[in-house]
C-alpha positions in Angstrom: 330.0 135.7 243.5 333.4 134.8 244.7 334.0 131.2 244.2 337.1 131.0 246.6 337.6 132.5 249.7 341.1 133.5 248.8 343.3 134.0 245.8 344.7 130.6 244.0 348.4 130.3 243.9 350.5 127.1 243.9 352.0 127.6 247.3 348.6 127.8 249.2 346.7 125.3 247.1 346.1 123.1 250.3 344.7 126.0 252.3 341.8 126.8 249.3 338.2 126.4 249.8 335.3 126.7 247.6 331.8 127.9 248.2 329.7 124.9 246.6 326.2 126.4 247.1 326.0 130.0 247.9 323.4 131.6 250.4 321.1 131.9 247.5 321.1 128.3 246.9 323.3 128.5 243.6 325.4 125.7 242.8 328.9 126.8 241.9 329.9 125.2 238.6 333.6 125.6 239.2 333.7 122.4 241.4 335.8 120.4 238.9 338.0 123.2 238.3 338.5 123.4 242.2 339.3 119.4 242.2 342.2 120.3 239.4 343.6 122.9 241.5 343.8 120.9 244.6 345.3 117.9 242.2 342.7 115.1 243.2 340.9 115.1 239.9 342.5 111.7 239.3 342.0 110.0 242.2 339.1 108.0 241.1 337.2 106.5 244.1 339.8 107.2 246.5 338.3 110.0 248.2 335.8 110.6 251.2 333.3 113.0 252.1 332.6 114.6 255.5 329.7 117.0 256.3 329.3 119.1 259.3 325.8 120.8 260.6 324.7 122.2 263.6 323.4 125.5 265.3 324.7 128.6 264.2 327.6 130.2 266.2 328.7 126.7 267.9 332.1 126.6 266.4 331.4 124.0 263.5 334.3 125.7 261.1 336.6 125.9 264.2 336.0 122.4 264.7 336.6 121.5 260.9 339.8 123.6 261.1 341.2 121.9 264.0 340.3 118.2 262.8 341.2 118.4 259.1 343.9 121.5 258.8 341.3 123.5 256.8 341.1 127.5 256.6 337.2 127.9 256.8 336.4 131.2 257.8 335.5 131.3 261.8 333.0 133.5 263.6 334.3 136.9 265.2 334.0 136.1 268.9 333.2 140.1 269.6 330.5 140.5 266.7 329.0 137.1 267.1 327.4 136.9 263.9 327.2 134.3 261.2 330.2 133.7 259.2 329.4 130.6 257.2 326.6 131.1 254.3 325.5 128.2 252.1 327.7 125.2 251.5 331.6 125.4 251.6 334.2 122.7 250.6 337.9 122.2 251.3 340.4 119.5 251.0 341.9 118.1 254.2 345.3 118.6 254.7 347.4 115.2 254.1 348.1 112.9 257.0 351.4 112.9 258.6 354.2 110.7 256.9 353.8 107.8 259.4 350.4 107.7 258.7 350.8 107.9 255.0 353.4 105.2 255.1 350.7 103.0 257.0 347.9 103.5 254.5 350.1 102.7 251.5 351.2 99.4 252.9 350.1 96.4 251.2 347.9 95.2 253.8 346.2 98.4 254.2 342.3 98.1 255.3 339.8 98.1 252.8 337.8 100.9 254.2 339.0 103.3 251.1 338.3 102.0 247.6 341.7 102.6 246.7 345.1 101.7 248.1 346.5 105.0 247.9 345.8 107.6 250.9 342.0 108.6 250.6 341.6 112.5 250.1 339.0 113.7 252.3 336.5 116.4 251.2 335.2 118.6 254.1 331.8 120.2 253.6 331.1 123.4 256.0 327.2 123.5 256.1 325.7 126.8 257.3 324.5 126.6 260.7 320.7 126.3 261.5 318.6 128.3 263.8 320.5 131.5 262.7 318.7 135.1 263.2 319.6 135.8 259.6 317.2 133.5 258.3 314.9 133.4 261.0 312.0 131.0 260.5 312.7 130.2 257.1 313.9 126.9 257.3 313.9 125.7 253.7 317.5 125.9 253.3 318.4 124.3 256.7 316.3 121.2 255.2 317.6 121.2 251.8 321.3 121.6 252.8 320.8 118.6 255.2 319.3 116.5 252.6 322.5 117.6 250.1 325.0 116.6 252.8 323.1 113.1 253.5 323.2 112.3 249.7 326.8 112.9 249.2 328.4 112.5 252.7 330.0 109.2 254.0 330.1 110.6 257.5 328.2 113.6 259.2 329.3 115.2 262.0 326.7 116.9 264.1 328.3 119.7 266.6 326.6 120.5 269.7 327.2 122.0 272.8 326.9 119.8 276.0 324.4 122.1 277.2 322.2 121.4 273.9 321.8 117.8 274.8 318.2 116.8 275.6 316.9 120.0 273.8 314.9 119.6 270.4 315.8 122.4 268.3 319.3 123.1 270.1 320.5 119.6 269.2 318.9 119.7 266.0 316.5 116.9 266.3 314.1 118.5 264.2 316.7 118.7 261.3 317.6 115.0 261.8 314.1 114.0 261.8 313.9 115.7 258.2 317.2 113.5 257.1 315.7 110.2 258.5 312.3 111.0 256.5 314.2 111.4 253.2 316.8 108.7 253.9 313.8 106.2 253.8 312.5 107.2 250.5 316.0 106.9 248.8 315.6 103.0 248.5 312.0 101.7 247.8 313.1 98.6 246.6 312.7 95.7 249.2 315.6 93.7 247.5 318.1 96.5 248.4 319.7 97.6 251.3 319.8 101.3 252.2 323.1 103.2 251.8 324.6 103.5 255.2 325.9 106.7 256.6 328.1 107.6 260.0 326.7 110.4 262.1 329.4 111.5 264.7 327.8 113.7 267.3 330.7 115.9 268.6 329.9 117.1 272.2 331.5 120.3 272.7 332.5 122.3 276.1 332.3 118.7 277.7 333.4 119.4 281.5 333.1 115.8 282.6 330.3 116.2 284.9 328.0 114.0 283.2 330.0 111.2 281.7 329.9 111.0 277.7 328.0 107.5 278.0 325.0 109.3 279.6 325.0 112.1 277.0 325.2 109.5 274.3 322.2 107.7 275.9 320.0 110.7 276.0 320.8 111.5 272.2 320.2 108.0 271.2 317.1 107.6 272.8 316.0 111.0 271.2 316.9 109.6 267.8 315.2 106.3 268.4 312.0 108.2 269.5 311.9 110.3 266.2 312.6 107.1 264.1 309.6 105.2 265.7 307.5 108.0 265.1 308.1 108.3 261.1 306.0 107.1 258.6 307.8 104.2 256.9 307.3 102.6 253.5 306.6 98.9 253.3 309.8 97.5 252.5 311.4 99.2 255.7 308.2 99.0 258.2 310.3 96.9 260.5 313.6 98.5 260.2 315.5 100.4 262.7 317.6 103.4 262.9 320.8 101.0 263.2 320.0 99.6 259.5 320.6 103.1 257.9 323.1 105.0 260.2 326.3 104.2 262.6 326.1 106.5 265.4 329.3 107.9 267.3 329.8 110.0 269.9 333.0 112.1 270.9 333.6 114.7 273.5 335.8 117.7 273.5 336.6 120.1 276.2 336.3 123.8 276.2 338.5 125.5 273.7 339.2 128.5 275.4 339.2 127.3 279.1 341.2 124.3 278.3 343.1 124.5 275.1 345.7 122.0 275.6 343.2 119.3 276.2 341.2 120.9 273.0 343.9 120.2 271.0 344.8 116.7 272.2 341.2 115.6 271.7 340.9 117.0 268.3 344.2 115.4 267.1 342.9 112.1 268.4 339.8 112.6 266.5 341.5 113.6 263.5 343.1 110.3 263.5 339.8 108.6 263.4 339.7 110.2 259.8 343.1 110.1 258.8 344.6 106.9 260.2 343.2 103.8 258.3 345.1 101.5 260.3 343.3 102.7 263.7 340.6 100.6 265.0 338.3 103.5 265.3 338.8 104.4 261.5 335.3 106.1 260.6 335.1 105.3 256.7 333.8 102.2 255.8 333.0 100.6 252.3 329.2 100.8 252.6 329.4 104.4 253.5 331.1 105.6 250.0 328.5 106.8 247.3 330.5 104.9 244.4 330.7 107.9 242.3 334.4 108.6 240.8 335.6 112.3 241.5 335.4 113.6 237.9 331.8 112.7 238.2 331.1 114.0 241.4 330.5 117.5 240.4 327.6 116.4 238.0 326.4 113.7 240.4 326.3 116.5 243.2 324.8 119.3 241.0 322.0 116.9 239.8 321.4 116.1 243.7 321.0 119.6 244.4 318.6 120.3 241.5 316.3 117.6 242.6 316.5 118.8 246.1 316.0 122.4 245.2 312.9 121.5 243.1 311.5 119.5 245.7 311.8 116.1 243.7 312.3 112.8 245.1 315.8 111.5 244.9 316.6 108.5 242.9 320.4 107.9 243.8 320.9 104.2 242.4 320.7 103.9 238.9 319.3 100.5 237.1 322.7 99.0 236.7 323.6 99.5 240.4 319.9 98.0 241.6 320.5 94.9 239.2 324.0 94.6 240.6 323.1 94.8 244.2 320.1 92.6 244.0 322.3 89.6 242.4 325.3 90.3 244.8 322.9 90.1 247.8 321.5 86.6 246.3 325.2 85.6 245.7 326.1 86.6 249.3 322.9 84.7 250.9 324.2 81.7 248.9 327.7 82.0 250.0 326.6 82.6 253.6 324.6 79.1 253.7 327.7 77.7 252.7 329.6 79.2 255.3 326.9 77.9 257.7 327.3 74.7 256.4 330.9 74.3 256.7 330.7 75.9 260.3 328.4 73.1 261.2 330.7 70.4 259.8 333.6 71.9 261.6 331.9 71.9 265.0 331.1 68.2 264.3 334.8 67.7 263.6 336.0 69.4 266.8 333.5 67.8 269.1 331.8 71.3 269.4 335.0 72.7 270.6 334.7 75.7 268.5 333.3 78.4 270.8 333.7 76.1 273.8 335.8 76.9 276.8 338.7 74.6 275.9 341.6 75.3 273.6 340.8 74.1 270.1 344.1 72.6 268.3 344.3 74.2 264.9 341.9 76.5 265.3 343.5 78.9 262.7 343.5 76.4 260.0 339.8 75.4 260.5 338.5 79.1 260.3 340.7 80.1 257.6 339.5 77.2 255.3 335.8 78.2 256.2 336.5 81.9 255.6 338.3 81.4 252.2 336.0 78.8 250.9 332.8 81.4 251.6 334.8 84.3 249.8 335.6 82.0 246.5 332.0 81.2 246.3 330.9 84.7 246.2 334.2 86.0 244.4 333.6 83.5 241.6 330.0 84.8 240.8 329.7 88.1 241.7 333.0 89.6 240.3 331.6 90.3 236.8 329.0 93.0 238.5 329.6 96.2 238.8 332.8 96.7 240.9 331.8 99.3 243.5 328.7 97.2 244.2 330.7 94.0 244.1 333.4 95.3 246.4 330.7 97.0 249.0 328.7 93.5 249.0 332.0 91.4 249.5 333.0 93.6 252.3 329.4 93.2 253.9 329.9 89.6 253.7 333.3 89.4 254.9 332.3 91.6 257.9 329.5 89.1 258.5 331.9 86.3 258.1 334.3 87.7 260.4 331.7 88.8 262.8 330.7 85.4 263.2 334.2 84.0 263.4 335.0 86.8 265.7 333.0 85.3 268.4 334.4 82.1 268.0 338.1 83.6 267.9 337.1 85.6 270.9 336.2 82.0 272.9 339.5 80.7 271.6 341.4 83.7 273.1 339.5 83.4 276.5 340.4 79.6 276.7 344.1 80.4 275.8 343.8 83.3 278.5 342.4 80.7 281.0 345.1 78.4 280.2 347.9 80.9 280.1 347.1 81.9 283.8 347.2 78.3 285.0 350.5 77.7 283.5 351.6 80.9 285.6 350.0 79.5 289.0 351.2 76.2 288.3 354.7 77.0 287.6 354.7 79.5 291.0 353.2 76.7 293.0 355.5 74.0 291.8 358.3 76.1 292.9 357.0 77.1 296.2 356.4 73.4 296.8 359.9 72.3 296.1 361.0 74.6 298.6 364.1 75.2 296.8 366.4 78.3 297.6 368.4 77.7 294.3 366.4 79.9 292.3 365.1 83.3 293.5 361.6 83.6 293.9 361.4 86.9 291.5 363.1 84.6 288.6 360.7 82.0 289.1 357.8 84.3 288.6 359.4 86.2 285.9 360.1 83.0 284.0 356.4 81.5 284.9 355.1 85.1 283.3 357.0 84.9 280.3 356.0 81.2 279.6 352.4 82.2 280.1 352.5 85.3 277.8 354.6 83.2 275.2 351.9 80.4 275.2 349.2 82.9 274.8 350.8 85.0 272.0 351.9 82.1 269.9 348.5 80.2 269.9 346.7 83.5 269.4 348.6 84.5 266.6 348.2 81.1 265.0 344.5 81.1 265.5 344.1 84.5 263.6 343.4 84.6 259.9 343.4 88.2 259.1 345.5 90.3 261.8 343.6 93.4 260.9 340.4 91.7 262.1 341.1 89.0 264.5 343.2 90.6 266.7 344.4 89.7 270.3 345.7 93.0 271.6 342.6 93.4 274.1 342.7 89.9 275.6 346.6 90.2 275.5 346.1 93.3 277.5 343.5 91.4 279.8 345.6 88.7 280.3 348.7 90.8 281.1 346.3 92.7 283.5 345.3 89.3 285.3 349.0 88.1 285.5 349.8 91.4 287.2 347.2 90.7 289.6 348.2 86.9 290.2 351.9 88.3 290.3 351.0 90.7 292.9 348.8 88.0 294.8 351.8 85.8 295.0 354.5 88.5 295.7 351.8 89.3 298.7 351.7 85.6 299.9 355.5 85.5 299.6 355.9 88.6 301.7 353.4 87.6 304.1 355.1 84.4 304.6 358.6 86.4 305.1 356.7 89.2 307.4 355.4 85.8 309.6 358.5 84.4 310.2 360.0 87.9 311.1 357.1 88.6 313.6 357.5 85.2 315.1 361.3 85.9 315.9 360.1 89.4 317.2 357.6 88.0 319.5 359.8 85.3 320.6 362.5 87.7 321.6 360.1 89.8 323.2 358.7 87.2 325.3 361.9 85.8 326.4 364.2 88.9 327.1 361.8 91.8 327.8 360.9 91.2 331.5 364.8 91.5 332.5 364.5 95.2 331.8 361.9 95.3 334.6 363.7 93.4 337.4 365.4 96.3 338.9 363.8 99.4 337.1 365.9 102.6 336.9 365.4 106.0 335.3 366.9 104.8 331.8 364.9 101.4 331.8 362.5 102.9 329.0 365.4 104.1 327.1 366.8 100.6 327.0 363.5 98.9 326.3 363.2 101.2 323.3 366.8 100.4 321.9 366.2 96.4 322.7 362.8 96.9 320.8 364.3 98.6 317.7 367.4 96.6 317.5 365.1 93.6 317.8 362.9 94.6 314.7 366.2 95.6 312.7 367.7 92.1 313.5 364.7 90.0 312.7 363.9 92.2 309.4 367.6 92.3 308.4 368.0 88.4 308.6 364.9 87.8 306.3 365.3 90.7 303.9 368.1 92.6 301.8 369.0 95.9 303.3 369.0 98.7 300.5 372.5 100.7 300.1 373.8 103.7 298.6 376.1 104.1 295.8 378.9 103.7 298.4 377.6 100.5 299.7 376.4 101.5 302.9 373.1 101.0 304.2 370.4 103.5 303.1 368.0 103.8 306.0 365.7 106.1 303.8 364.4 103.0 301.9 362.6 100.3 302.8 364.4 96.9 302.8 363.7 94.7 299.9 361.9 91.1 300.4 363.6 89.9 297.5 360.2 88.9 295.6 360.4 91.7 293.0 357.8 94.0 294.8 357.9 97.7 294.3 359.4 99.9 296.8 355.9 101.0 297.9 354.9 97.4 298.5 358.2 96.9 300.4 357.5 100.0 302.9 354.0 99.1 303.0 355.0 95.6 304.5 357.6 96.9 306.9 354.8 99.3 308.1 352.5 96.4 308.7 355.7 94.7 310.7 356.3 97.6 312.6 352.8 97.8 313.6 352.4 94.2 314.6 355.8 94.4 316.6 354.5 97.5 318.2 351.1 95.5 319.3 353.3 92.8 320.5 355.3 94.9 322.6 352.0 96.4 324.1 350.8 93.1 324.7 354.0 91.7 326.6 354.0 94.9 328.6 350.8 94.3 329.6 351.7 90.6 330.9 354.8 92.2 332.7 353.2 95.3 334.3 350.2 93.5 336.0 349.2 94.7 339.5 350.6 91.5 341.0 353.8 91.5 339.6 354.2 95.4 340.4 353.1 94.8 344.0 355.8 91.9 343.9 358.6 94.1 342.7 357.7 96.7 345.4 357.5 94.3 348.1 360.9 92.9 347.2 362.5 96.0 346.6 360.9 97.3 350.2 362.3 94.1 352.0 365.9 94.4 350.4 366.3 97.6 352.0 364.3 97.2 355.2 365.2 93.5 356.1 368.8 93.5 355.1 371.8 95.8 355.3 373.9 96.9 352.6 376.0 93.7 352.9 372.8 91.6 352.1 372.9 90.5 355.8 369.4 90.1 357.6 368.7 92.5 360.2 367.6 91.5 363.9 365.9 94.5 365.5 366.7 94.9 369.1 364.9 97.3 371.8 365.7 100.8 371.4 366.6 100.5 367.6 365.2 103.0 365.4 362.8 101.0 363.0 360.8 103.7 362.0 363.4 105.6 360.1 364.5 102.7 358.0 361.0 101.7 357.5 359.9 105.4 356.1 363.1 105.1 354.0 362.7 101.8 352.3 359.0 102.3 351.8 360.0 105.8 349.9 362.4 104.1 347.8 360.2 101.4 346.8 357.7 103.8 345.9 359.8 105.4 343.3 359.9 102.6 340.9 356.1 102.8 340.7 356.1 105.6 338.3 358.7 103.9 336.1 356.3 100.9 335.7 353.4 103.5 335.0 354.6 105.4 332.2 356.9 104.7 329.5 358.8 107.8 329.5 362.5 108.1 328.5 365.3 109.5 330.9 364.8 112.9 329.3 361.3 112.9 330.3 359.8 112.3 326.5 357.0 109.6 326.3 357.4 106.7 324.2 354.8 106.8 321.2 354.9 104.2 318.3 356.7 105.6 315.3 353.9 104.2 313.1 350.3 105.3 312.5 348.4 102.3 314.3 345.1 103.9 313.5 346.0 103.7 309.8 346.9 100.1 310.6 343.6 99.0 312.0 341.7 100.8 309.4 343.6 98.9 306.6 343.3 95.6 308.5 340.0 95.7 310.4 340.4 91.8 311.0 343.1 92.6 313.3 341.1 95.0 315.6 339.5 93.1 318.3 338.0 94.2 321.5 340.9 96.2 322.4 343.0 98.2 320.1 346.5 99.8 320.7 346.6 103.7 320.5 349.5 105.9 319.8 348.2 108.6 322.2 347.9 106.4 325.4 350.6 104.0 324.6 353.0 105.5 327.2 350.3 105.3 330.1 351.1 101.9 331.2 349.1 102.2 334.6 346.1 104.8 335.1 346.3 107.0 338.3 343.6 104.9 339.9 345.4 101.8 339.6 348.7 103.5 341.0 346.7 104.6 343.8 345.2 100.9 344.1 348.8 99.6 344.2 350.4 102.2 346.5 347.6 101.4 349.1 348.1 97.6 348.9 351.8 97.9 349.1 351.7 100.3 352.2 349.4 97.8 354.1 352.2 95.0 353.2 354.9 97.3 354.1 352.9 98.4 357.5 352.4 94.7 358.3 356.5 94.2 358.1 356.8 97.1 360.3 354.5 96.0 362.9 356.4 92.5 362.9 359.5 94.3 363.4 358.5 96.4 366.2 356.8 93.5 368.1 360.0 91.5 367.8 361.5 94.1 369.9 358.9 94.2 372.7 359.9 90.4 373.6 361.3 91.1 376.9 362.6 87.9 378.9 363.0 88.5 382.9 365.9 87.2 384.6 365.2 84.2 386.5 367.0 83.5 390.2 369.5 81.1 390.5 367.7 79.4 393.6 364.7 78.8 391.5 366.9 76.4 389.3 368.0 74.5 392.4 364.1 73.9 393.6 363.4 73.2 390.0 366.1 70.4 390.1 364.7 68.9 393.3 361.3 68.8 392.6 361.6 67.9 388.9 364.3 65.3 389.6 361.8 62.2 389.0 360.7 63.6 385.8 364.1 64.6 384.7 365.4 60.8 385.0 362.3 59.7 383.3 363.2 61.7 380.3 366.5 60.7 380.2 365.7 57.1 380.7 363.2 57.2 377.6 365.3 57.6 374.4 362.0 58.9 372.5 361.0 61.6 375.0 364.9 62.7 375.6 364.8 63.2 371.7 361.7 64.9 371.7 362.8 67.3 374.4 366.0 68.0 372.8 364.5 68.9 369.2 362.1 71.0 370.9 365.0 72.9 372.8 366.7 73.4 369.9 363.8 74.6 368.0 362.9 77.1 370.5 366.8 78.3 370.6 366.9 78.8 366.8 363.7 80.6 367.1 364.9 82.9 369.8 368.2 83.7 368.2 366.9 84.4 364.8 364.1 86.5 366.4 361.1 84.3 364.8 358.9 84.2 367.6 357.0 86.9 366.6 356.4 85.3 363.2 355.8 82.0 364.6 353.1 83.4 366.9 351.2 85.4 364.0 351.1 82.0 362.3 349.7 80.2 365.1 347.4 83.1 365.9 346.0 83.0 362.5 345.6 79.3 362.4 344.0 79.6 365.6 341.5 81.9 364.4 340.8 80.2 361.2 340.2 77.0 362.8 337.8 78.9 365.2 335.8 80.3 362.3 335.6 76.8 360.5 334.3 75.1 363.6 331.7 77.7 364.2 330.6 77.3 360.7 330.4 73.5 360.9 328.4 73.9 364.3 325.8 76.4 362.6 325.2 74.0 359.7 325.1 71.1 362.4 322.3 73.1 364.5 320.5 74.0 361.1 320.1 70.4 359.8 319.1 69.3 363.3 316.3 71.9 363.4 314.9 71.2 360.2 314.7 67.5 361.3 312.9 68.2 364.6 310.3 70.6 362.9 308.5 67.9 360.9 308.5 65.6 363.8 306.9 67.8 366.1 304.1 68.6 363.6 303.1 65.0 363.9 302.9 64.7 367.5 300.6 68.0 367.5 303.3 70.0 369.1 303.8 73.5 368.1 306.6 74.2 365.9 307.4 77.5 367.5 308.4 75.7 371.0 312.0 74.7 369.5 312.8 78.1 367.9 314.0 80.2 371.0 316.4 77.4 371.7 317.8 77.4 368.3 318.1 81.3 368.3 319.9 81.3 371.6 322.3 78.7 370.6 323.1 81.1 367.5 323.2 84.2 369.4 325.9 82.4 371.8 327.9 81.5 368.9 328.0 84.9 367.6 328.9 86.5 370.9 331.8 83.8 371.0 333.1 85.4 367.6 
């Protein structure tokens, strides 16, 4: 039998591996020689044992080689047959120099029994469910028991597709492990020797989260544990009393080689870096057997397993030591509880409360050290491995309890630090001081908050390896980031509001001037005015970005001066432009109303039809060509209607907002009311139907002006003979003298004559007659309406009176009908 898988040499001792137990179940007696060859025979307790088992051909050896740098034989991908036979052992390669330095530091974690870098021995166990052994599961069971009795950490290698299976996930084998583990400690006064089981999920594609896979496996394990027949001391025990479960997922080695390498490197640090918070080795996992005695220890265990005997691992000395250390630990724990109660009274129940406790570190340090001093003074004379393990358990228990108080203290510090930040920013904002830039205020407030937290959290920690504030500090930084982002956004919103106010004010006062006399390039001017307005408003409240030459860089968004990222600045400018376009649309709707358009058309028409090129009013005479100027003026007036109707540049390009308004409304649903502005329809200011209605109304007004002008030319006055004036003077002499002798009558006739002369000179008889006729018609209509109402009321009053006299009510009806008919005919 070959005990080594390759020859020994001084240059490759790190790559040697030993077949500890062969496929015939024979233990290798050269184990200690192997330890000498790899130079670990004097390491004492400074070592750890890691075992792996799982189904055959699932890549166990490949996993160990990747994690620990070993050289176990791996399966031939083409032949797909068994590679590992029996149980093989190899020494993991040393950690990197950086990890080595960390582990040799004076404050190295107590997870290893020695201050030196721990040596890791890796056991590669033959795979289960192989076709070579078929239904013979005897070796599978015994190798699993051996791994459990000797290893601190068990790695269960399985594929993601095996999760949920019974045999594929090695649930049957784990059930056997659990049953044997219960028989190792029958004494009720002792605690079980714990182990860590790491389930490595291979070929994890991420579709099912690791947490879900973990829940499935844990549920299966607990179901198996509950089904076991437990001895009386462990009747109420749980799976967690014996094992610490851990899960880790690895991607596909072939399909995702880079991710696989990165994940295995990270998992490897859990075994090789004692300073890591995820370090897998704990003091309670160690079997307490020095390395020079391990070959005998493991050989005897294998003999008991091979002979199907009950395992009896703890010696009598260890049993006594464990029993007494348990009692002393219970006594020390009682002292700890008492001290904690007294401390709570001294701080008015402040420990673990929502407020910051002054001198928290001194309080818990006194309680912690007092508890350990009691345990050390009584338990240090017992077997060192037991003493250290129990001391670690007690310390872990004490630290766990104190860690809850420490966490509450951190939460209180966290809350107060956030308050410090918010108060500092609010105070600066309320002062309205421009001497200090806003970004400097925020930075100082953040620095003060973090300094307060770190200083007080460090003071409150009695052991930096146990009571760490890194997680809470990270949470605080995250919350401060959110708070900083919030105040920055509030400041940006305040600046944006000022900018928009200025833009809207300018649009309200100046925009309608471009539509007083619309021309072909009106919309070009409007667009230029609009962009200039935005640029001026933004530049007055922000800092424009510049390039290396000091010129304005238009490709970058202006800086609001609050320390926001370029993306946030760009987003704010995007919102400003969106709201500016919305404001422009609203103002255009006010300007381009139907009444305003009709007024503009009418003014344009009258300027062309009623006045000449010099602005002098035209007086039409008989024989003048009125129809030509009328048609020309109407045509010219209607030419400005398309300018109002469509926002189109002189080159014919529709004006469309240069921002995505649909995106803006999606991100700001509170701004989307009953009507939203759309990019596609922005250029259409008046629909075709509204243009037709406006054109129709305008033509009616223009036609009225034409008729009025035409009517003024038809007022022909006949020439009166001279003798008529002589007769009029003779016959009206008395009346003339009466007028001349009466001043009031004379003045009235004089004013009437002057008015008639002015009306005749300005050709106003037509409008005067039109107004007089309209007033007459309106007066007639009102008179008829009042008369109808009077007759209706009279008829209603006569009807009851006729009834009382016994007359028939229908007698008056014809009269009322006749009168109404007469009124209708008069209309």
